[in-house]
C-alpha positions in Angstrom: -0.9 -72.5 -81.2 -4.0 -73.6 -79.2 -3.4 -75.4 -75.9 -5.0 -78.7 -76.8 -2.9 -79.0 -80.0 0.2 -78.1 -78.0 -0.5 -80.8 -75.4 -1.1 -83.3 -78.2 2.3 -82.6 -79.7 4.0 -82.9 -76.3 2.3 -86.2 -75.7 3.3 -87.5 -79.0 6.9 -86.4 -78.5 6.9 -88.2 -75.1 5.8 -91.4 -76.7 8.5 -91.2 -79.4 11.2 -90.7 -76.8 9.9 -93.6 -74.7 9.9 -95.9 -77.7 13.5 -94.8 -78.6 14.6 -95.5 -75.1 13.2 -99.1 -75.4 15.2 -99.8 -78.5 12.2 -99.3 -80.9 13.8 -96.6 -83.1 12.3 -98.2 -86.2 8.7 -97.6 -85.0 7.4 -94.1 -86.0 5.8 -91.9 -83.4 2.0 -91.3 -83.7 1.0 -88.0 -85.4 -0.7 -85.5 -83.2 -4.4 -85.1 -84.0 -4.4 -87.7 -86.7 -8.1 -88.6 -86.5 -10.3 -87.7 -89.5 -13.4 -85.6 -89.2 -15.6 -88.6 -89.6 -13.7 -90.7 -87.0 -14.0 -90.8 -83.2 -10.6 -89.2 -82.9 -9.6 -85.6 -83.1 -10.7 -83.6 -86.2 -7.5 -81.5 -85.9 -5.0 -82.3 -88.7 -1.3 -82.4 -88.6 -1.0 -79.3 -90.8 -2.5 -77.2 -88.0 -5.7 -76.2 -89.7 -8.2 -74.5 -87.5 -11.2 -76.9 -87.4 -14.6 -75.3 -87.3 -17.8 -77.3 -86.8 -20.9 -75.5 -88.2 -24.4 -76.6 -87.4 -26.8 -75.0 -89.8 -30.6 -74.8 -89.4 -31.3 -76.2 -92.8 -31.9 -74.9 -96.3 -35.5 -73.6 -95.9 -35.0 -70.3 -97.7 -32.8 -68.3 -100.1 -31.5 -66.4 -97.1 -30.3 -69.6 -95.5 -28.6 -70.8 -98.7 -26.7 -67.5 -98.8 -25.8 -67.8 -95.1 -24.4 -71.3 -95.7 -22.4 -70.2 -98.7 -20.9 -67.4 -96.8 -19.6 -69.8 -94.2 -18.3 -72.3 -96.7 -16.5 -69.6 -98.7 -14.9 -68.2 -95.6 -13.6 -71.3 -93.9 -11.5 -73.0 -96.6 -8.3 -74.9 -96.3 -6.4 -72.3 -98.3 -7.3 -69.8 -95.6 -6.1 -72.2 -92.9 -9.4 -73.8 -91.9 -11.2 -77.1 -92.0 -15.0 -76.7 -92.0 -17.2 -79.6 -90.8 -20.7 -78.7 -92.0 -23.9 -80.2 -90.7 -27.4 -79.5 -92.1 -30.0 -80.0 -89.2 -33.0 -80.0 -91.5 -34.8 -77.6 -89.2 -34.7 -80.0 -86.2 -33.1 -79.0 -82.9 -32.4 -82.6 -82.0 -30.2 -82.9 -85.1 -28.3 -79.9 -84.0 -27.7 -81.2 -80.5 -26.4 -84.5 -82.0 -24.1 -82.5 -84.4 -22.7 -80.4 -81.5 -21.9 -83.6 -79.5 -20.2 -85.1 -82.6 -18.1 -81.9 -82.9 -17.1 -82.2 -79.3 -16.1 -85.9 -79.8 -14.1 -84.9 -82.9 -12.3 -82.2 -80.8 -13.0 -79.3 -83.2 -11.4 -76.0 -82.3 -14.6 -73.9 -82.6 -18.3 -74.6 -82.8 -20.6 -72.3 -84.8 -24.3 -72.7 -84.2 -27.2 -71.2 -86.2 -30.0 -72.3 -83.8 -33.4 -73.5 -84.8 -35.0 -72.1 -81.7 -33.9 -70.0 -78.7 -34.3 -72.5 -75.9 -33.1 -75.9 -75.0 -29.3 -75.4 -75.4 -28.0 -75.4 -71.8 -27.0 -79.0 -71.5 -25.2 -79.5 -74.8 -23.4 -76.1 -74.6 -22.3 -76.9 -71.1 -20.7 -80.0 -72.6 -18.9 -77.9 -75.1 -17.7 -75.5 -72.4 -16.4 -78.4 -70.3 -14.5 -79.6 -73.4 -12.9 -76.2 -73.7 -14.5 -75.5 -77.2 -15.7 -71.9 -77.8 -19.2 -71.6 -79.2 -20.2 -68.8 -81.6 -23.9 -68.2 -82.2 -25.0 -66.8 -85.6 -28.3 -65.4 -86.8 -30.9 -66.4 -84.2 -30.2 -65.8 -80.5 -30.4 -68.4 -77.8 -31.9 -68.2 -74.3 -29.6 -69.9 -71.8 -29.3 -69.7 -68.0 -25.5 -68.9 -68.2 -24.3 -66.5 -70.9 -20.8 -67.9 -70.6 -22.0 -71.0 -72.4 -21.4 -69.2 -75.7 -18.5 -66.9 -76.6 -20.1 -64.5 -79.0 -23.1 -63.9 -81.1 -23.4 -62.3 -84.6 -26.7 -61.5 -86.2 -29.6 -59.1 -86.8 -31.8 -57.1 -84.5 -35.1 -58.7 -85.5 -37.2 -56.5 -83.4 -35.7 -53.5 -85.0 -36.4 -55.0 -88.4 -40.0 -55.5 -87.4 -40.3 -51.9 -86.1 -38.9 -50.7 -89.5 -41.7 -52.5 -91.3 -44.3 -51.2 -88.9 -43.1 -47.6 -89.3 -43.6 -48.0 -93.1 -47.1 -49.3 -92.5 -47.9 -46.3 -90.3 -46.8 -44.0 -93.1 -48.6 -45.8 -95.9 -51.8 -47.2 -94.5 -55.0 -45.3 -93.7 -55.1 -43.8 -90.2 -58.9 -44.1 -90.0 -60.3 -46.8 -92.2 -60.1 -50.5 -91.0 -56.8 -52.2 -92.0 -57.1 -56.0 -92.1 -53.7 -57.7 -91.8 -52.7 -61.3 -92.5 -49.7 -62.3 -90.4 -47.6 -65.1 -91.8 -45.1 -65.9 -89.1 -41.7 -67.6 -89.4 -40.6 -70.8 -87.5 -42.3 -70.4 -84.1 -39.8 -69.9 -81.3 -37.0 -68.6 -83.6 -35.5 -65.2 -82.8 -36.5 -63.8 -86.2 -40.1 -64.9 -85.6 -40.2 -63.5 -82.1 -38.8 -60.1 -82.9 -40.8 -59.5 -86.1 -44.0 -60.8 -84.6 -43.7 -58.7 -81.5 -43.2 -55.6 -83.6 -46.4 -56.2 -85.6 -48.5 -57.1 -82.6 -47.3 -54.1 -80.6 -47.8 -51.9 -83.7 -51.4 -53.1 -84.1 -52.1 -52.5 -80.5 -51.3 -48.8 -81.0 -53.7 -48.4 -83.9 -57.3 -49.1 -83.2 -58.1 -49.6 -86.9 -55.4 -52.3 -87.4 -56.9 -55.8 -87.2 -54.7 -58.9 -87.4 -57.4 -61.2 -88.8 -55.2 -64.3 -89.3 -51.8 -65.3 -87.7 -50.1 -68.6 -88.7 -46.6 -69.9 -89.2 -45.4 -70.3 -92.8 -42.2 -71.9 -91.4 -40.0 -69.5 -93.5 -40.8 -71.6 -96.7 -42.5 -70.7 -99.9 -44.7 -73.8 -100.0 -46.0 -73.2 -96.5 -46.5 -69.5 -97.1 -48.6 -70.2 -100.1 -50.6 -72.8 -98.2 -51.4 -70.4 -95.4 -52.4 -67.6 -97.7 -54.6 -69.9 -99.8 -56.4 -70.9 -96.6 -56.8 -67.3 -95.4 -58.2 -66.2 -98.8 -60.9 -68.7 -98.5 -62.0 -67.3 -95.2 -61.6 -63.6 -95.7 -62.4 -61.5 -98.8 -61.3 -58.1 -97.4 -57.5 -58.2 -96.8 -55.4 -55.1 -96.9 -51.9 -56.3 -95.9 -50.0 -59.5 -95.7 -47.0 -59.3 -93.4 -44.6 -62.1 -94.3 -41.6 -62.8 -92.0 -39.3 -63.7 -94.9 -39.0 -63.4 -98.7 -39.9 -67.0 -99.4 -43.1 -66.8 -97.5 -43.9 -63.6 -99.5 -43.3 -65.5 -102.8 -45.8 -68.1 -101.7 -48.3 -65.5 -100.6 -48.0 -63.7 -103.9 -48.6 -66.9 -105.8 -51.8 -67.6 -103.7 -53.1 -64.0 -104.1 -52.7 -64.0 -107.9 -54.2 -67.5 -108.2 -57.2 -66.2 -106.4 -57.7 -63.5 -109.0 -56.5 -60.7 -106.7 -53.6 -58.3 -107.2 -50.8 -57.3 -104.7 -48.1 -54.8 -104.2 -48.0 -51.3 -105.6 -51.5 -50.3 -106.7 -52.7 -53.8 -105.9 -55.5 -55.1 -103.7 -53.1 -56.3 -101.0 -49.9 -54.7 -99.8 -47.0 -57.2 -99.2 -44.5 -56.7 -96.4 -41.4 -58.9 -96.4 -38.0 -59.5 -94.7 -34.6 -60.6 -95.8 -34.1 -58.5 -99.0 -32.5 -61.3 -101.0 -31.8 -60.8 -104.6 -35.0 -62.6 -105.5 -36.9 -60.6 -102.9 -35.7 -57.3 -104.2 -36.4 -58.3 -107.8 -40.1 -58.8 -106.7 -39.9 -55.4 -105.0 -38.7 -53.7 -108.1 -41.5 -55.4 -110.0 -43.9 -53.8 -107.5 -45.2 -57.1 -106.1 -43.6 -56.6 -102.7 -44.2 -53.1 -101.2 -41.5 -53.1 -98.6 -38.6 -55.5 -97.9 -36.5 -55.1 -94.8 -32.9 -56.4 -95.1 -31.5 -59.3 -93.0 -27.9 -59.7 -93.9 -26.9 -63.4 -94.2 -23.1 -62.9 -94.9 -21.9 -64.0 -91.4 -18.8 -65.9 -92.5 -16.3 -63.0 -92.4 -17.8 -61.8 -89.1 -17.4 -65.2 -87.5 -13.8 -65.4 -88.8 -13.0 -62.1 -87.2 -14.2 -63.4 -83.9 -12.1 -66.6 -84.3 -9.0 -64.6 -85.2 -9.5 -62.4 -82.1 -9.7 -65.6 -80.0 -6.6 -67.0 -81.7 -4.7 -63.8 -80.8 -5.8 -64.0 -77.2 -8.3 -61.1 -77.5 -11.8 -61.0 -76.1 -14.4 -60.4 -78.8 -17.6 -58.4 -78.2 -20.3 -60.6 -76.8 -23.1 -59.3 -79.2 -22.5 -57.9 -82.6 -25.5 -56.5 -84.5 -25.1 -56.0 -88.3 -26.1 -52.9 -90.2 -29.1 -53.3 -92.4 -31.3 -51.3 -94.8 -34.9 -51.5 -96.1 -36.2 -51.1 -99.6 -39.4 -49.5 -100.9 -40.9 -50.5 -104.2 -41.3 -46.9 -105.2 -37.6 -46.0 -104.8 -35.6 -49.2 -105.4 -33.5 -49.4 -108.6 -31.9 -52.2 -110.6 -28.5 -51.0 -109.6 -29.3 -51.8 -106.0 -30.2 -55.3 -106.9 -27.2 -55.8 -109.2 -25.0 -54.9 -106.3 -26.4 -57.6 -104.0 -24.0 -60.4 -103.0 -27.0 -62.6 -102.1 
């Protein structure tokens, strides 16, 4: 049993005994942790559920939707949990407010999928002072004190980018000019930083690689299409579009085809993407995405394993990278897509 719940029960018992001593035996004792999730009291319930507050970035992509579902499917009441979910709509200030609400509600654990890497020190110090462990998922955070969070689960975004660059090195001309359009993710997010650094460093090693345009598509299909439409009006000679997630790739493909050009295998423009969602791999099988690097969104079970370790008094690993694959349009099969859980 967690210490704060134990103290609440002891306190309630003391009140009950005091009332009985005063001749108030007909007055029931207050229940420990009786506040609801939406109240200013404790979110802990009398049936001893483990209360998890989850602040999600938003719902900007298919990947994010799968990530949310994984958490919701994992932290259910029949498994002994109460999940308080908050959608930040891609705004850090909303996440900071959510974390403070979780602290006020006295949740047992806070899970944070951060919008950006920086700006978390103050609010996470508040969570630490309240004795609430914080688990970071997906994107990393940059804080002055690593003890402000208990553990992190996610992908090695730089490694993902390096995987894509290695494919480009094997499949692009080593002598002819290669003009690259770079559609970045949300600026300042770990995924954007790692995948962007990989491409920029890769281009620096190849004198014939030219990044002719670089702009954020915000990890959304609409913005990815908008960026690609703008670039196509400025440049007629484009060899590669490097999109930092599947949804941006879908938007870029729509823009390319609307402009009367072709993309993918045997197309005018090669398309690189990340996430490898079911929809992304379907486009890869269709030959419209040349290479799709996996970013596994199923973090729910991994976070639960960390919580169970903490419940048992164990110390979980500080950083846990997930295993991931990459998929080439020339080798992917329908069986691979059918086996996807997201």
